[in-house]
C-alpha positions as CSV (number, residue, x, y, z in Angstrom):
1,M,-66.1,-117.4,-96.6
2,M,-62.4,-118.3,-96.0
3,G,-60.4,-116.5,-93.3
4,R,-63.2,-115.9,-91.0
5,W,-63.7,-117.4,-87.4
6,R,-66.6,-119.9,-87.3
7,T,-69.4,-119.0,-84.7
8,D,-70.8,-122.4,-84.4
9,G,-70.6,-125.2,-81.8
10,S,-66.8,-125.9,-82.4
11,L,-65.8,-122.5,-81.5
12,L,-68.0,-122.4,-78.4
13,T,-66.7,-125.8,-77.2
14,L,-63.2,-124.4,-77.6
15,L,-63.9,-121.4,-75.4
16,L,-65.7,-123.5,-72.9
17,V,-62.6,-125.8,-72.7
18,V,-60.1,-123.0,-72.4
19,G,-62.4,-121.3,-69.7
20,L,-62.6,-124.5,-67.6
21,A,-58.8,-124.9,-67.9
22,I,-58.2,-121.5,-66.4
23,L,-60.8,-121.9,-63.7
24,G,-59.2,-125.2,-62.9
25,T,-55.6,-123.6,-62.7
26,T,-56.9,-120.7,-60.6
27,S,-58.8,-123.0,-58.1
28,A,-55.6,-125.0,-57.8
29,V,-53.5,-121.8,-56.9
30,F,-56.1,-120.9,-54.3
31,A,-56.0,-124.4,-52.8
32,A,-52.1,-124.3,-52.7
33,A,-52.3,-121.0,-51.1
34,R,-55.0,-122.1,-48.4
35,A,-54.1,-120.9,-44.9
36,P,-52.7,-123.7,-42.7
37,C,-54.9,-125.1,-40.0
38,T,-54.5,-124.4,-36.4
39,L,-54.0,-127.4,-33.9
40,A,-54.0,-127.3,-29.9
41,F,-51.8,-129.6,-28.0
42,H,-50.2,-130.2,-24.7
43,S,-46.5,-129.9,-24.0
44,D,-43.9,-129.5,-21.3
45,R,-41.6,-127.4,-23.4
46,E,-41.5,-124.5,-20.8
47,G,-41.5,-126.8,-17.7
48,G,-45.1,-127.9,-16.5
49,I,-47.4,-129.2,-19.1
50,G,-49.5,-126.4,-20.6
51,I,-51.9,-125.9,-23.7
52,Y,-50.3,-124.5,-26.9
53,L,-51.4,-123.6,-30.4
54,I,-49.6,-124.1,-33.5
55,K,-50.2,-123.7,-37.3
56,E,-50.2,-126.9,-39.4
57,D,-47.1,-125.6,-41.2
58,G,-45.2,-125.4,-37.9
59,T,-45.4,-121.7,-37.5
60,G,-47.4,-119.5,-35.0
61,L,-46.5,-121.3,-31.8
62,R,-48.3,-119.8,-28.9
63,K,-48.8,-120.9,-25.4
64,L,-52.3,-120.6,-24.0
65,T,-52.1,-122.2,-20.4
66,D,-49.3,-122.3,-17.9
67,G,-50.1,-125.7,-16.4
68,P,-48.5,-127.3,-14.4
69,M,-50.6,-130.2,-15.5
70,D,-52.9,-129.2,-18.5
71,N,-53.6,-131.7,-21.1
72,N,-56.1,-133.1,-23.6
73,P,-57.4,-130.0,-25.2
74,A,-60.6,-130.2,-27.4
75,F,-61.6,-127.2,-29.6
76,A,-65.2,-126.1,-29.7
77,P,-67.0,-126.2,-33.0
78,D,-66.8,-122.4,-33.3
79,G,-63.0,-122.4,-32.9
80,R,-63.2,-119.6,-30.2
81,T,-62.9,-121.7,-27.1
82,L,-61.4,-125.1,-26.0
83,T,-61.7,-127.5,-23.1
84,F,-58.9,-129.3,-21.4
85,D,-58.0,-131.3,-18.3
86,R,-56.4,-129.7,-15.2
87,D,-56.2,-131.3,-11.8
88,E,-58.9,-133.9,-12.4
89,D,-61.4,-131.4,-13.6
90,I,-62.4,-130.1,-17.0
91,Y,-61.7,-126.4,-17.7
92,L,-62.8,-124.0,-20.5
93,I,-60.8,-121.1,-22.0
94,H,-61.2,-118.8,-24.9
95,V,-58.2,-119.0,-27.4
96,D,-57.2,-115.6,-26.6
97,G,-56.4,-116.8,-23.1
98,T,-59.3,-115.2,-21.2
99,G,-62.5,-116.7,-19.8
100,L,-60.8,-119.6,-17.8
101,R,-63.4,-121.4,-15.6
102,N,-63.8,-125.0,-14.2
103,L,-66.8,-126.8,-15.8
104,S,-66.8,-130.0,-13.9
105,Q,-66.3,-128.9,-10.4
106,H,-66.4,-132.4,-8.8
107,K,-64.1,-134.2,-6.4
108,A,-64.0,-137.1,-8.5
109,A,-61.7,-137.5,-11.6
110,N,-63.2,-135.8,-14.7
111,A,-61.2,-135.9,-18.0
112,C,-61.1,-136.3,-21.8
113,S,-63.8,-133.8,-22.9
114,W,-65.1,-134.0,-26.5
115,W,-67.7,-131.3,-28.1
116,S,-70.7,-132.2,-30.0
117,G,-71.0,-131.0,-33.5
118,Q,-73.5,-128.3,-32.5
119,G,-71.4,-127.2,-29.5
120,D,-74.4,-127.8,-27.2
121,Q,-72.9,-130.8,-25.2
122,L,-69.6,-132.1,-24.0
123,A,-69.0,-135.9,-23.5
124,F,-66.4,-136.8,-20.8
125,Q,-65.2,-139.6,-18.4
126,T,-65.6,-139.4,-14.8
127,N,-65.4,-142.0,-11.8
128,R,-67.9,-139.9,-9.7
129,D,-70.1,-143.1,-9.2
130,G,-67.3,-145.6,-8.6
131,H,-65.7,-146.8,-11.9
132,F,-65.2,-144.6,-15.0
133,A,-68.4,-144.0,-17.0
134,V,-69.1,-141.7,-19.9
135,Y,-71.2,-138.6,-18.9
136,V,-72.6,-135.6,-21.0
137,M,-73.0,-132.1,-19.8
138,R,-73.7,-128.5,-21.3
139,P,-70.8,-126.2,-22.1
140,D,-71.4,-124.2,-18.9
141,G,-71.2,-127.2,-16.8
142,T,-74.9,-127.8,-16.1
143,G,-77.1,-130.6,-17.2
144,V,-74.7,-133.5,-16.2
145,A,-76.2,-136.8,-17.2
146,R,-74.6,-140.3,-17.2
147,L,-74.6,-142.1,-20.6
148,T,-73.2,-145.5,-20.0
149,R,-74.5,-147.7,-17.1
150,D,-72.8,-151.0,-17.0
151,A,-70.4,-152.1,-14.4
152,A,-67.2,-151.9,-16.8
153,N,-64.8,-148.9,-16.9
154,N,-65.9,-146.8,-19.9
155,A,-63.9,-143.8,-21.0
156,C,-62.3,-141.7,-23.9
157,P,-65.7,-140.5,-25.4
158,A,-65.7,-138.9,-28.6
159,F,-68.9,-137.2,-30.3
160,V,-69.8,-137.7,-33.9
161,A,-70.4,-134.4,-35.6
162,E,-74.1,-134.6,-35.8
163,G,-74.2,-135.1,-32.2
164,R,-76.5,-138.3,-31.8
165,R,-73.9,-140.9,-31.1
166,V,-70.6,-141.2,-29.1
167,A,-67.8,-143.7,-29.4
168,F,-66.0,-144.7,-26.3
169,V,-63.6,-147.3,-24.9
170,S,-64.7,-150.1,-22.6
171,D,-62.9,-152.9,-20.7
172,R,-66.1,-155.0,-20.2
173,H,-64.7,-158.0,-22.2
174,G,-61.1,-157.9,-20.8
175,T,-59.1,-156.0,-23.1
176,M,-60.0,-152.3,-24.3
177,D,-62.5,-152.2,-27.1
178,I,-64.3,-149.5,-29.0
179,F,-68.1,-149.0,-28.8
180,T,-70.6,-146.6,-30.0
181,I,-73.8,-145.6,-28.2
182,G,-76.7,-143.1,-28.9
183,T,-76.9,-140.0,-26.8
184,D,-80.2,-141.4,-25.5
185,G,-78.4,-144.4,-24.1
186,T,-79.7,-146.9,-26.9
187,G,-78.1,-148.6,-29.8
188,E,-74.9,-149.7,-28.1
189,R,-72.5,-151.4,-30.6
190,R,-69.1,-153.2,-30.2
191,L,-66.8,-152.2,-33.1
192,T,-63.6,-154.0,-32.2
193,A,-63.2,-157.6,-30.9
194,D,-59.6,-158.6,-31.6
195,A,-57.2,-159.9,-28.8
196,G,-55.5,-156.5,-28.7
197,N,-56.3,-153.1,-27.0
198,N,-58.2,-150.6,-28.9
199,M,-58.2,-147.0,-27.7
200,D,-58.6,-143.3,-28.5
201,P,-61.6,-143.2,-31.0
202,A,-62.1,-140.0,-33.1
203,W,-64.7,-139.7,-35.6
204,S,-64.2,-138.2,-39.3
205,P,-66.3,-135.2,-40.0
206,D,-68.8,-137.0,-42.2
207,G,-69.2,-139.5,-39.4
208,A,-68.5,-142.5,-41.6
209,T,-65.1,-143.5,-40.3
210,I,-63.6,-143.6,-36.8
211,A,-59.7,-143.5,-36.3
212,F,-58.6,-145.3,-33.2
213,V,-55.2,-146.9,-31.9
214,S,-54.5,-150.5,-31.6
215,D,-51.6,-152.9,-30.4
216,R,-53.1,-155.9,-32.1
217,E,-49.9,-156.2,-34.2
218,G,-47.5,-155.4,-31.4
219,H,-47.3,-151.7,-30.4
220,F,-49.8,-149.0,-30.7
221,E,-50.5,-147.6,-34.2
222,V,-53.5,-145.7,-35.8
223,Y,-56.1,-147.6,-37.6
224,L,-59.3,-146.7,-39.4
225,T,-62.7,-148.4,-39.2
226,A,-66.1,-147.8,-40.9
227,D,-68.6,-146.6,-38.2
228,D,-70.2,-150.1,-38.1
229,G,-66.8,-151.8,-37.2
230,T,-66.2,-153.1,-40.8
231,N,-63.1,-152.4,-43.1
232,Q,-60.7,-152.0,-40.4
233,R,-57.2,-151.2,-41.6
234,R,-53.9,-149.9,-40.4
235,L,-52.8,-146.4,-41.2
236,T,-49.5,-145.6,-39.6
237,Q,-46.2,-147.5,-39.7
238,G,-43.6,-146.9,-37.2
239,T,-41.3,-148.4,-34.5
240,K,-42.7,-146.4,-31.5
241,A,-46.3,-146.3,-30.3
242,A,-48.7,-143.8,-32.0
243,I,-51.7,-142.6,-30.1
244,Q,-54.4,-139.8,-29.8
245,P,-55.6,-139.4,-33.5
246,A,-57.6,-136.6,-34.7
247,F,-59.2,-135.9,-38.1
248,S,-58.7,-132.6,-39.8
249,P,-61.9,-130.5,-40.5
250,D,-62.1,-131.6,-44.1
251,G,-61.3,-135.2,-43.3
252,T,-58.3,-135.6,-45.4
253,R,-55.5,-135.6,-42.8
254,I,-55.1,-137.2,-39.4
255,A,-52.8,-135.7,-36.5
256,Y,-51.6,-138.0,-34.0
257,E,-48.7,-138.3,-31.4
258,R,-45.6,-140.6,-31.7
259,A,-42.7,-140.5,-29.3
260,G,-43.6,-137.2,-27.8
261,H,-44.1,-135.3,-31.0
262,I,-47.3,-134.4,-33.1
263,F,-47.4,-135.7,-36.6
264,V,-49.9,-135.2,-39.5
265,I,-50.5,-137.9,-42.1
266,N,-53.0,-138.0,-45.2
267,R,-55.9,-140.4,-44.8
268,D,-54.6,-142.6,-47.4
269,G,-51.4,-143.1,-45.5
270,T,-49.2,-140.8,-47.6
271,G,-47.4,-137.5,-46.6
272,E,-46.6,-138.1,-43.2
273,R,-44.9,-135.2,-41.6
274,Q,-43.6,-134.3,-38.2
275,L,-45.2,-131.0,-36.8
276,T,-43.3,-130.4,-33.5
277,T,-39.5,-130.6,-32.9
278,G,-37.1,-130.3,-30.1
279,E,-36.7,-132.5,-26.8
280,A,-39.9,-131.6,-25.1
281,Y,-43.0,-133.8,-25.0
282,H,-46.0,-132.9,-27.2
283,G,-49.3,-134.7,-27.3
284,G,-53.1,-134.6,-27.6
285,P,-53.6,-132.8,-31.0
286,S,-57.0,-131.2,-31.5
287,W,-57.8,-129.3,-34.8
288,D,-59.5,-125.9,-35.0
289,P,-62.9,-127.0,-36.7
290,T,-63.4,-123.8,-38.5
291,C,-60.3,-124.3,-40.7
292,Q,-61.2,-125.8,-44.1
């Protein structure tokens, strides 16, 4: 009959399309309203170099340690603690400022800690056996074990999220290059072999990509590479050195330091923005992994 709604497939299709459109709009609104992620970094903004926390939108700045020479913060996977370098040792502290303790407790230089994705190990660099080598230890400072064993200097270790591989920097071929190695000491692979220096490796959350810095085209800029060393490409474009890249927890953004300030850029090279301001020095960004 005329004038009645049809209850066949056409109406159901219309209702489905409208419902999906509403759901998509709602999801977009929720995504736009997502709380900004927290980053840790080091800065001399109050005199000595200390560890600070800040939201990705530039709000919520908070001082965590007083220094005078604290740097290279690294969030634990649970986001409740972080490690950092102080006086050639590696320290741990809760993000509420409590629980400070020395993990490495060794007269040699110990630095640049990086957590495994499971939070059961820390990779770090130390020269306790002469030249710098990559070691691992438990988060309570026990179970110290050497990972790299050649005669070169090996430093700047970074765990892949699944915890079975570590990226690091080595000067074994003259210039600084990026390598990976299994946590059992096997499967070592060289990823960079150009004439420049390549440093500061950082894994993407899915373990498929490594961000690093290179001066192969003049000054240091951030580059990306597949985890097997293929598809190397430049990400940042600037007139001053860019160093210490770090992937966001969802892998879509990368924080890094340039000219004493923290910047964030989208993984496709768009949307670059400066996070810190002022005359002070800011560096060593590390994302809270619990942010999504």
